[in-house]
C-alpha positions in Angstrom: -57.7 20.5 14.7 -56.4 23.7 16.3 -55.3 21.7 19.3 -53.3 19.3 17.1 -51.6 22.2 15.4 -50.6 23.7 18.7 -49.2 20.3 19.9 -47.1 19.7 16.8 -44.3 22.2 17.6 -44.2 20.8 21.1 -43.8 17.2 19.8 -41.0 18.3 17.4 -39.2 20.2 20.1 -39.5 17.2 22.5 -38.1 14.8 19.9 -35.2 17.2 19.2 -34.5 17.5 22.9 -34.5 13.7 23.3 -32.1 13.2 20.4 -29.8 16.0 21.8 -29.9 14.3 25.2 -28.9 10.9 23.6 -26.0 12.6 21.7 -24.8 14.3 24.9 -25.2 11.1 26.9 -23.3 9.1 24.3 -20.5 11.7 24.3 -19.9 11.3 28.0 -20.6 7.6 28.3 -18.3 6.7 25.4 -14.8 5.7 26.6 -12.4 8.5 25.5 -9.5 7.6 23.1 -6.0 7.6 24.4 -3.0 8.1 22.1 0.2 6.2 23.1 3.4 7.1 21.3 4.9 3.9 19.9 7.5 5.1 17.4 8.5 7.7 14.8 8.2 7.7 11.0 11.8 7.2 9.7 11.0 6.6 6.0 8.2 7.1 3.5 8.4 5.0 0.4 6.3 5.4 -2.7 6.4 2.7 -5.4 4.8 4.3 -8.5 5.6 1.3 -10.6 4.4 -2.1 -9.3 7.7 -4.0 -8.5 9.7 -0.9 -9.4 12.3 0.9 -7.3 11.1 2.8 -4.2 11.0 6.5 -4.2 12.0 7.8 -0.8 10.2 11.1 0.1 10.1 13.4 3.1 6.3 14.1 2.8 3.4 12.3 1.1 -0.3 12.5 0.8 -2.1 9.5 2.3 -5.2 8.8 0.2 -7.7 5.9 0.5 -5.8 4.0 -2.2 -2.3 4.7 -0.9 0.5 7.2 -0.7 0.9 10.0 -3.3 3.8 12.3 -4.1 3.1 14.9 -6.7 1.8 13.2 -9.8 3.1 9.8 -8.6 0.8 7.5 -6.7 1.8 4.2 -5.2 1.3 1.2 -7.5 -0.6 3.2 -10.2 1.6 2.0 -13.1 2.2 -1.7 -14.0 4.0 -3.7 -16.6 1.8 -6.2 -18.5 2.1 -8.6 -21.3 0.4 -7.9 -24.6 -2.7 -9.7 -23.5 -2.9 -7.7 -20.2 -1.5 -10.1 -17.6 0.6 -8.4 -14.9 4.4 -8.7 -14.8 6.1 -8.4 -11.5 9.6 -8.9 -10.0 8.7 -12.5 -9.5 8.9 -13.0 -13.2 11.3 -10.2 -14.1 13.5 -9.4 -11.1 15.3 -6.5 -12.8 12.1 -4.5 -12.5 13.3 -3.6 -8.9 16.2 -1.6 -10.4 13.9 0.5 -12.6 13.3 4.0 -11.2 10.2 6.0 -11.8 10.2 9.7 -11.2 8.4 12.8 -12.4 9.7 16.0 -13.9 7.5 18.9 -15.2 4.5 16.8 -16.0 6.5 13.9 -17.5 7.3 10.5 -16.1 11.1 9.6 -16.2 12.0 6.0 -16.6 15.6 4.9 -15.8 17.3 1.6 -15.5 20.9 0.3 -15.5 22.6 0.7 -18.9 19.5 2.4 -20.4 19.0 5.9 -21.7 16.4 7.9 -19.7 13.0 7.8 -21.3 10.4 10.6 -20.6 6.7 10.1 -21.3 3.7 12.2 -20.5 1.9 11.4 -17.2 -1.4 11.2 -19.1 -2.2 9.6 -22.4 -5.9 10.4 -23.0 -5.9 9.2 -26.6 -4.3 5.8 -26.0 -6.3 2.7 -25.7 -7.5 1.2 -22.4 -6.3 -2.3 -21.7 -8.3 -4.9 -19.8 -5.7 -6.3 -17.3 -5.4 -9.3 -15.0 -3.9 -9.0 -11.6 -3.8 -12.0 -9.3 -6.8 -13.5 -11.0 -8.8 -10.2 -10.9 -9.9 -7.8 -13.6 -8.7 -4.2 -13.7 -8.1 -1.6 -16.4 -5.0 0.5 -17.4 -4.3 3.1 -20.0 -1.6 2.0 -22.4 1.5 4.3 -22.2 2.5 3.9 -25.8 4.9 2.1 -28.1 8.0 4.0 -27.1 7.9 2.8 -23.5 6.9 -0.7 -24.6 10.0 -0.9 -26.8 12.2 0.5 -23.9 10.8 -2.0 -21.4 11.3 -5.0 -23.8 14.9 -4.0 -24.4 15.6 -3.3 -20.7 14.2 -6.7 -19.6 15.8 -8.5 -22.6 12.5 -10.2 -23.1 11.5 -12.4 -25.9 8.0 -11.2 -25.6 6.6 -7.7 -25.8 5.8 -5.9 -22.6 3.6 -2.8 -22.2 3.2 -0.2 -19.4 -0.3 0.8 -18.2 -1.5 3.6 -15.9 -4.6 3.5 -13.7 -6.8 6.6 -14.0 -9.3 7.9 -11.4 -12.4 7.1 -13.5 -11.4 3.4 -13.8 -12.9 0.7 -11.6 -10.7 -0.2 -8.7 -10.3 -3.6 -7.2 -12.0 -4.7 -4.0 -9.7 -6.8 -1.8 -12.7 -7.7 0.4 -13.9 -10.0 -2.4 -10.9 -12.3 -1.8 -9.6 -11.4 1.6 -12.4 -11.9 4.2 -10.7 -9.5 6.7 -11.2 -6.5 4.4 -14.4 -4.6 4.3 -16.4 -4.9 1.1 -16.1 -1.2 0.3 -12.3 -1.0 0.5 -10.6 -0.3 -2.8 -7.1 -0.8 -4.2 -5.4 -0.4 -7.6 -2.3 -2.4 -8.6 -1.1 -3.2 -5.1 -1.5 -6.9 -4.1 -3.9 -6.5 -1.2 -3.9 -3.3 0.9 -3.3 0.4 0.2 -0.6 0.8 2.9 2.1 -1.5 4.3 4.0 -0.6 7.5 7.2 -2.2 8.8 9.6 -1.3 11.6 13.3 -0.9 11.3 13.8 -3.1 14.4 12.0 -6.0 12.7 14.3 -5.8 9.7 17.3 -5.6 12.0 16.1 -8.7 13.9 15.8 -10.6 10.7 19.3 -9.5 9.5 20.8 -10.8 12.8 19.8 -14.3 11.7 21.2 -14.0 8.1 24.7 -14.2 6.7 24.1 -10.9 4.9 22.0 -7.9 6.2 18.8 -7.0 4.4 17.3 -3.5 4.1 13.7 -2.3 4.4 13.5 -1.8 0.6 13.5 -5.5 0.0 10.1 -5.7 1.7 8.5 -2.8 -0.1 6.8 -1.0 2.8 5.2 2.5 2.5 5.8 3.6 6.1 8.9 2.6 8.0 8.9 3.1 11.8 11.8 3.5 14.1 12.2 3.9 17.9 10.3 0.7 18.7 11.1 -3.0 19.5 11.1 -5.8 16.9 7.6 -6.8 15.8 5.8 -4.3 18.1 3.9 -3.3 14.9 2.1 -6.7 15.0 0.0 -5.4 17.9 -0.9 -1.9 16.6 -4.6 -2.2 15.7 -5.2 1.5 15.0 -2.7 4.3 14.5 -2.7 8.1 14.4 0.2 9.7 12.4 -0.2 13.5 12.0 -3.8 13.9 10.7 -3.9 10.4 9.2 -5.8 7.6 10.9 -4.8 4.0 9.9 -6.3 0.7 10.8 -4.5 -2.7 10.8 -6.3 -5.4 8.8 -3.9 -8.3 8.7 -0.2 -9.2 8.6 1.7 -9.2 5.3 2.3 -12.8 4.1 5.6 -13.0 2.3 6.4 -14.7 -1.0 9.4 -15.5 -3.3 9.6 -11.8 -4.2 11.5 -11.2 -0.9 14.4 -13.1 -2.4 15.0 -10.5 -5.0 18.0 -8.3 -4.0 16.9 -4.6 -4.5 20.5 -3.6 -5.2 21.3 -6.2 -7.8 18.0 -7.4 -9.2 19.1 -11.0 -8.7 16.6 -13.6 -7.4 17.9 -16.4 -5.2 14.6 -18.1 -4.3 15.9 -18.8 -0.8 16.9 -16.0 1.6 15.5 -14.3 3.5 12.3 -16.2 2.9 13.7 -19.5 4.3 14.8 -17.8 7.5 11.4 -16.0 7.9 9.7 -19.3 7.6 11.7 -20.6 10.5 10.3 -18.2 13.0 7.5 -16.0 11.5 4.8 -18.5 10.6 1.2 -17.7 11.7 -0.6 -19.2 14.6 -2.2 -22.5 13.6 -5.7 -21.0 14.1 -4.9 -18.5 11.3 -3.5 -20.9 8.8 -6.7 -20.6 6.7 -5.8 -17.0 6.2 -2.0 -17.1 5.7 -1.4 -20.7 4.8 2.4 -21.3 4.8 3.5 -17.7 4.2 5.7 -16.2 6.9 4.5 -12.8 8.3 6.5 -9.7 8.1 5.0 -6.2 8.2 1.4 -5.1 8.6 -1.3 -4.2 6.0 -3.4 -1.1 6.8 -6.4 0.7 5.5 -6.9 4.4 5.6 -9.7 5.6 7.9 -8.8 9.3 7.6 -6.7 10.8 4.8 -4.1 13.5 5.3 -0.4 14.3 5.1 2.4 12.1 6.4 6.0 13.4 7.1 9.2 11.8 8.0 9.8 12.6 11.7 6.1 12.3 12.6 5.4 10.6 15.9 3.4 7.3 15.5 0.6 6.9 18.1 -1.4 3.8 18.9 -5.0 4.5 19.5 -6.1 2.9 22.7 -9.8 2.8 23.6 
C-alpha cells in the first residue's frame, strides 16, 4: 500500500507532463495564422427596426446577435399585425423611410409628414406577443397603443399594426434549423438569417454600372460596408479579423423583391436591380439546392469573437 501511495504522485506528474508536452507540440505543429489586409470599413449600418431606415454610426459593438449602438441593437424591433405576423418592406415599402433613433432612454420614431413619437426603450408591464417570422416562432414585447396608432396612420393601413421589441430573456431563433450551413447553436433575433451582413462598395458600383440609375449600399441593408477592394472579392473571404472582432462567412446573401424598394422614396418597382442581378449573379448549379433562383449579393457572417468595430478599421482575411 505504501508503495502505491509513493507511486501516485509520480503517475500524476507524469500524466501532467505528457499533457503539457502534447499542448506544446500542438502549438508548434499547428500552422500559424496569417492576416492579409483586404480592405477597410467605410460604413457601419445598424437597422434597429426590421425594414426601417439604416442608422449610420462611426463605432458599434459587435455581439453574437449583431451590431449594437447604445440602446439600439440591429433588428431588435419589428412591426407585426395584430395576430403577430411580421410586416416588412415587402408588404409596406414605406417602412424603409421610417427612422429609429434613441435619445435619453427613449426611442424616437420619425417618418415623412409625421410628428416625432417618443416611447420608452423598455415596456416591462406590456404584454408579450407570440410572433411569426418566416414561418418561425419568436416573441416580442408590445410597445403600446400610441405607437400602434402612429404606425397605422403612417402606413395608411386598413389593418392595425403593432411594434414589438425583443428582450434578452426571450428565446432567440436558430437559423441552423432551416439553413443547413449554419451551426445548430447559432442564434438570431428578427433578422432573416444571419447576425451580420457584409458588402463591398465596389460590388455596388459594379451593379450600378449595369443599371440606368445608380443604387446605393443602403438598398441592400448591410451592416458592414468595405472599401478599397475589387468587386465581389468579399465572396472569397472565409474568415475575417476587424479590430478585435472575428467573423466567419457562412453563405452568400440571396436577394429578393425587397431590393426593388428605393430607400430614398419608399417606392417598390418589383424589377430593378433584382432583374439585373439575376442576369449575372446566380449561384453555381451545384448550390441551387441552397439558393434556388435568388441572385447573390453580399455575404452572411457569424460572430466568432465579439468586440468593437469602427469606421476606418482595416479588414483582414485570416489565412491558415
